[in-house]
PALO-193881 format. One record per residue (C-alpha): x, y, z; residue in three letters. Coordinates in steps of 0.25 Angstrom, whole numbers. Example, Ala and Ser with C-alpha at 12.3 -4.5 7.8 and 13.67 -1.06 7.14 Angstrom:
<atoms>
+-------+-------+-------+------+
!    xx !    yy !    zz ! resn !
+-------+-------+-------+------+
!    49 !   -18 !    31 !  Ala !
!    55 !    -4 !    29 !  Ser !
+-------+-------+-------+------+
</atoms>
This chain:
<atoms>
+-------+-------+-------+------+
!    xx !    yy !    zz ! resn !
+-------+-------+-------+------+
!   439 !   363 !   392 !  Met !
!   454 !   368 !   388 !  Ser !
!   464 !   371 !   399 !  Asp !
!   469 !   382 !   391 !  Asn !
!   469 !   398 !   397 !  Pro !
!   470 !   403 !   384 !  Trp !
!   456 !   397 !   383 !  Leu !
!   453 !   401 !   395 !  Ala !
!   455 !   415 !   394 !  Ala !
!   448 !   416 !   381 !  Val !
!   436 !   409 !   387 !  Thr !
!   435 !   420 !   399 !  Thr !
!   437 !   432 !   389 !  Leu !
!   426 !   427 !   378 !  Phe !
!   416 !   421 !   391 !  Leu !
!   417 !   437 !   396 !  Trp !
!   415 !   444 !   383 !  Trp !
!   403 !   434 !   380 !  Phe !
!   397 !   433 !   393 !  Ser !
!   397 !   448 !   393 !  Thr !
!   393 !   450 !   379 !  Gly !
!   381 !   443 !   381 !  Val !
!   374 !   446 !   397 !  Ile !
!   375 !   461 !   390 !  Leu !
!   367 !   454 !   378 !  Trp !
!   358 !   450 !   385 !  Arg !
!   355 !   460 !   395 !  Val !
!   355 !   471 !   380 !  Arg !
!   345 !   462 !   375 !  Val !
!   338 !   462 !   388 !  Ala !
!   340 !   476 !   389 !  Asp !
!   332 !   480 !   376 !  Asn !
!   320 !   472 !   382 !  Gly !
!   312 !   474 !   393 !  Thr !
!   315 !   471 !   408 !  Ala !
!   312 !   457 !   407 !  Gln !
!   322 !   453 !   398 !  Asp !
!   333 !   456 !   409 !  His !
!   326 !   446 !   416 !  Gln !
!   323 !   436 !   406 !  Asn !
!   338 !   436 !   403 !  Ser !
!   342 !   434 !   419 !  Val !
!   332 !   422 !   418 !  Ile !
!   338 !   416 !   404 !  Ile !
!   352 !   417 !   411 !  Gly !
!   347 !   411 !   424 !  Leu !
!   353 !   397 !   417 !  Pro !
!   367 !   404 !   417 !  Leu !
!   366 !   405 !   431 !  Leu !
!   362 !   390 !   434 !  Ala !
!   374 !   386 !   427 !  Ile !
!   384 !   394 !   431 !  Gly !
!   381 !   388 !   445 !  Phe !
!   380 !   374 !   441 !  Ala !
!   394 !   376 !   431 !  Ala !
!   400 !   381 !   446 !  Ala !
!   397 !   370 !   452 !  Arg !
!   401 !   359 !   440 !  Ala !
!   414 !   366 !   439 !  Ser !
!   418 !   367 !   453 !  Leu !
!   424 !   352 !   453 !  Pro !
!   433 !   353 !   440 !  Asp !
!   443 !   362 !   440 !  Leu !
!   446 !   356 !   424 !  Ser !
!   445 !   368 !   414 !  Ala !
!   431 !   363 !   410 !  Asn !
!   429 !   366 !   424 !  Gly !
!   436 !   380 !   427 !  Ile !
!   429 !   384 !   412 !  Tyr !
!   415 !   379 !   420 !  Leu !
!   417 !   385 !   430 !  Ala !
!   422 !   399 !   425 !  Phe !
!   409 !   399 !   414 !  Leu !
!   402 !   395 !   427 !  Ala !
!   404 !   411 !   435 !  Ala !
!   403 !   415 !   421 !  Leu !
!   388 !   411 !   419 !  Ala !
!   386 !   414 !   436 !  Leu !
!   390 !   429 !   432 !  Trp !
!   383 !   432 !   418 !  Ala !
!   369 !   427 !   426 !  Trp !
!   372 !   439 !   438 !  Ile !
!   376 !   447 !   428 !  Glu !
!   365 !   446 !   418 !  Leu !
!   358 !   447 !   432 !  Ala !
!   363 !   459 !   434 !  Phe !
!   363 !   467 !   418 !  Leu !
!   348 !   462 !   417 !  Ser !
!   344 !   469 !   432 !  Gly !
!   338 !   457 !   438 !  Ile !
!   351 !   456 !   449 !  Ile !
!   355 !   470 !   450 !  Thr !
!   352 !   475 !   466 !  Gly !
!   343 !   485 !   473 !  Pro !
!   347 !   498 !   466 !  Asn !
!   342 !   499 !   451 !  Arg !
!   341 !   515 !   453 !  Ala !
!   353 !   525 !   446 !  Pro !
!   363 !   530 !   455 !  Cys !
!   359 !   546 !   460 !  Pro !
!   368 !   555 !   459 !  Pro !
!   379 !   559 !   468 !  Phe !
!   377 !   549 !   479 !  Leu !
!   387 !   547 !   487 !  Arg !
!   399 !   537 !   483 !  Pro !
!   392 !   527 !   496 !  Ala !
!   379 !   527 !   491 !  Ala !
!   383 !   524 !   478 !  Arg !
!   390 !   513 !   481 !  Phe !
!   380 !   508 !   488 !  Trp !
!   367 !   512 !   477 !  Arg !
!   377 !   505 !   468 !  Ala !
!   379 !   493 !   477 !  Val !
!   361 !   492 !   476 !  Gly !
!   362 !   490 !   461 !  Thr !
!   371 !   479 !   461 !  Ile !
!   368 !   473 !   476 !  Ala !
!   361 !   460 !   471 !  Trp !
!   371 !   456 !   457 !  His !
!   381 !   460 !   468 !  Glu !
!   374 !   448 !   478 !  Leu !
!   373 !   441 !   468 !  Ala !
!   386 !   438 !   463 !  Leu !
!   391 !   436 !   474 !  Ile !
!   382 !   424 !   479 !  Phe !
!   389 !   417 !   467 !  Thr !
!   402 !   421 !   470 !  Leu !
!   398 !   416 !   485 !  Thr !
!   392 !   402 !   478 !  Ala !
!   401 !   399 !   470 !  Leu !
!   415 !   403 !   480 !  Gly !
!   407 !   391 !   490 !  Ile !
!   405 !   383 !   481 !  Ala !
!   420 !   384 !   475 !  Ser !
!   426 !   382 !   488 !  Leu !
!   431 !   370 !   489 !  His !
!   430 !   366 !   474 !  Ala !
!   440 !   363 !   465 !  Ala !
!   435 !   374 !   453 !  Asn !
!   433 !   387 !   460 !  Pro !
!   434 !   396 !   449 !  Phe !
!   419 !   397 !   445 !  Ala !
!   420 !   406 !   456 !  Phe !
!   431 !   413 !   454 !  Gly !
!   426 !   415 !   440 !  Thr !
!   413 !   424 !   448 !  Phe !
!   422 !   429 !   459 !  Ala !
!   432 !   436 !   449 !  Leu !
!   419 !   440 !   440 !  Leu !
!   413 !   445 !   452 !  Phe !
!   427 !   453 !   459 !  Ile !
!   427 !   460 !   444 !  Ala !
!   414 !   463 !   442 !  Arg !
!   414 !   472 !   458 !  Val !
!   427 !   478 !   452 !  Phe !
!   422 !   482 !   441 !  Ala !
!   408 !   487 !   447 !  Lys !
!   415 !   496 !   458 !  Leu !
!   424 !   503 !   448 !  Asn !
!   412 !   505 !   439 !  Leu !
!   404 !   511 !   452 !  Phe !
!   418 !   522 !   456 !  Leu !
!   421 !   523 !   443 !  Gly !
!   429 !   520 !   431 !  Val !
!   430 !   528 !   415 !  Pro !
!   424 !   518 !   407 !  Arg !
!   411 !   512 !   409 !  Ile !
!   400 !   505 !   399 !  Asn !
!   386 !   509 !   405 !  Thr !
!   381 !   504 !   392 !  Gln !
!   380 !   488 !   397 !  Phe !
!   371 !   491 !   407 !  Leu !
!   357 !   486 !   406 !  Pro !
!   346 !   494 !   408 !  Arg !
!   343 !   486 !   421 !  Pro !
!   356 !   493 !   426 !  Leu !
!   358 !   506 !   420 !  Ala !
!   357 !   512 !   433 !  His !
!   371 !   505 !   435 !  Leu !
!   377 !   514 !   427 !  Ala !
!   373 !   526 !   438 !  Thr !
!   383 !   519 !   448 !  Tyr !
!   395 !   519 !   438 !  Phe !
!   405 !   530 !   439 !  Arg !
!   412 !   534 !   427 !  Ile !
!   423 !   543 !   431 !  Gly !
!   441 !   540 !   434 !  Arg !
!   442 !   524 !   440 !  Ile !
!   444 !   524 !   456 !  Thr !
!   454 !   518 !   465 !  Ala !
!   445 !   504 !   463 !  Phe !
!   449 !   503 !   448 !  Phe !
!   464 !   501 !   448 !  Pro !
!   461 !   490 !   461 !  Ile !
!   453 !   482 !   453 !  Ser !
!   459 !   483 !   440 !  Val !
!   473 !   478 !   451 !  Ser !
!   464 !   467 !   458 !  Ala !
!   460 !   461 !   446 !  Leu !
!   474 !   462 !   438 !  Thr !
!   480 !   453 !   450 !  Val !
!   469 !   445 !   451 !  Gly !
!   471 !   444 !   435 !  Ser !
!   486 !   442 !   437 !  Ala !
!   485 !   431 !   446 !  Leu !
!   475 !   423 !   440 !  Leu !
!   483 !   421 !   428 !  Leu !
!   496 !   419 !   439 !  Glu !
!   484 !   408 !   442 !  Arg !
!   479 !   402 !   427 !  Ala !
!   496 !   401 !   423 !  Ile !
!   503 !   394 !   437 !  Asn !
!   491 !   385 !   441 !  Val !
!   493 !   371 !   437 !  Thr !
!   480 !   365 !   434 !  His !
!   474 !   367 !   420 !  Pro !
!   461 !   369 !   426 !  Gly !
!   463 !   382 !   436 !  Met !
!   473 !   388 !   425 !  Ser !
!   460 !   390 !   417 !  Val !
!   452 !   394 !   428 !  Gly !
!   462 !   404 !   431 !  Tyr !
!   463 !   409 !   416 !  Ala !
!   450 !   411 !   417 !  Leu !
!   450 !   419 !   428 !  Leu !
!   461 !   427 !   424 !  Thr !
!   454 !   432 !   413 !  Cys !
!   442 !   435 !   419 !  Leu !
!   450 !   442 !   428 !  Cys !
!   459 !   450 !   416 !  Leu !
!   444 !   451 !   410 !  Leu !
!   438 !   460 !   421 !  Ala !
!   451 !   468 !   420 !  Leu !
!   448 !   471 !   408 !  Leu !
!   433 !   475 !   411 !  Glu !
!   439 !   485 !   419 !  His !
!   450 !   492 !   412 !  Trp !
!   437 !   493 !   401 !  Phe !
!   431 !   503 !   414 !  Met !
!   444 !   511 !   412 !  Val !
!   451 !   511 !   397 !  Leu !
!   443 !   516 !   387 !  Pro !
!   441 !   503 !   378 !  Leu !
!   427 !   499 !   371 !  Pro !
!   424 !   487 !   379 !  Asp !
!   410 !   487 !   378 !  Glu !
!   413 !   485 !   362 !  Lys !
!   414 !   469 !   368 !  Leu !
!   399 !   468 !   368 !  Trp !
!   393 !   479 !   364 !  Arg !
!   394 !   472 !   350 !  Trp !
!   382 !   462 !   357 !  Met !
!   373 !   470 !   363 !  Leu !
!   361 !   473 !   357 !  Pro !
!   358 !   487 !   354 !  Ala !
!   350 !   493 !   367 !  Arg !
!   337 !   499 !   365 !  Lys !
!   336 !   515 !   370 !  Ser !
!   335 !   519 !   383 !  Leu !
!   337 !   533 !   390 !  Ser !
!   349 !   528 !   399 !  Leu !
!   351 !   545 !   400 !  Thr !
!   347 !   543 !   417 !  Pro !
!   359 !   534 !   418 !  Gln !
!   367 !   543 !   410 !  Lys !
!   362 !   555 !   421 !  Asp !
!   366 !   545 !   433 !  His !
!   378 !   540 !   430 !  Leu !
!   384 !   554 !   427 !  Glu !
!   377 !   560 !   442 !  Asp !
!   386 !   547 !   446 !  Ala !
!   401 !   550 !   438 !  Asn !
!   400 !   565 !   445 !  Gly !
!   398 !   559 !   458 !  Leu !
+-------+-------+-------+------+
</atoms>
């Protein structure tokens, strides 16, 4: 593959949009079927997990542009399967109940943690495995990519829990409809500027490395991570700015079969009133 950093930027943008759309499409198709269809989605996607680990391992000694792209795609494959398993309701957490209204903040937080605990453990396990494998490797970009995705996702989840003005609950699949009751639509908290500041600084540092590093393969790697960090930053601003970001993927998805979600909406209104 080319060591052109501009190609790396376009590649990152396309993979971010396309992979998100494919996962949302598959989850919506399963949503319109039966509960077994969600389980089938995760089983069908298992090759992503196997290919991701195999590709990550193969990329470790290769610091060429090809090796960097392989590491990047490996991390995305691992991330995609875990996210598919989460959105399908297979790897979530022990708590699958809506949030009761008027809970104290600490109780609400721990109940929210219970809704995603197994998912977070799967991410941490994968991140740890990639980190250990990359300790003395020439190419650490599979770990770097996965670590960046993990940090950005933690920031996003905390902001959704603490409060942001805009939340697209329309993409929540039915197995995770209860998660909407743990979100808070409202003014941003002090954590939002901390999050966007950290992502902004991270983007600047990665861009500096992409520009100044002399190794062409590493330049591609840092360009990929820079674009990924900027996209994470953009996703955070989507929580605040009145931009129709849902249109990026909505046209790809089949119509959702009708199902009353009124109880979930009622719980969400109660949670927002806390």
